[in-house]
N, C-alpha and C positions, 0 to 999 in steps of 0.2 A: 845306172840309166841317167843320161844327161837331160837337163831341163833347158827347153828353148825360151829364151826371153822374148815376149810379144810387146812390141811398142804400140801403144794405143794413139790413134790420131785424134780421137775425140773422147772426152770424159763426161758422160751423160750427168753423173751426180755433181760434178764441179759446175757444169752449165746450169743445172737446176738451182743449185745454191747461189750462184751469182745472180739468177733471175729473181730469186726470192729476195736476196739482199737489196736488189735495186728497188723492188716493189716496196719493201719495208721501209726504205728510206724515203720513198716518195709519199707515202701514206701516214708516216709517224705523227704528223701533227694534224691530221684530218679528223673531223668528228665522224661517228659511225654513218651519218647520212652522206657525208662527203665521200667517205670511202666507197659506199655503195655506188654513188654517181661516177667516181673514179673507174671502178671496175666496169660499170655500164658503159662508159665511153671507150675504155680499152677494148671491150668485147665488140663494139660497133665499128671500130676502126681497125680491127685486126684482118689479117689476110684470109681468114676463114669466114668472116662475116658474110660475104656474098654466097659462099657455099652454104652456110646455115640457112640463109633466106631462101635459097632455091630448094633446099630439102623441105623446108616449112611449107612453101607454096605447092610443092608436089603433093604433099599429104592432105591438102584441103580441097 
């Protein structure tokens, strides 16, 4: 039985590791309070921020 080699166009685990490495290097010298603010700002400026706000407004 022959095996078919599948070429992947996107490696999810590699993408995740790169994102984690980037974040780690950006926060490595921050205090815990500064890290919290970093993540708060990232969440507010993300592309999903408006969506989260609209969901929150719907539930109230």
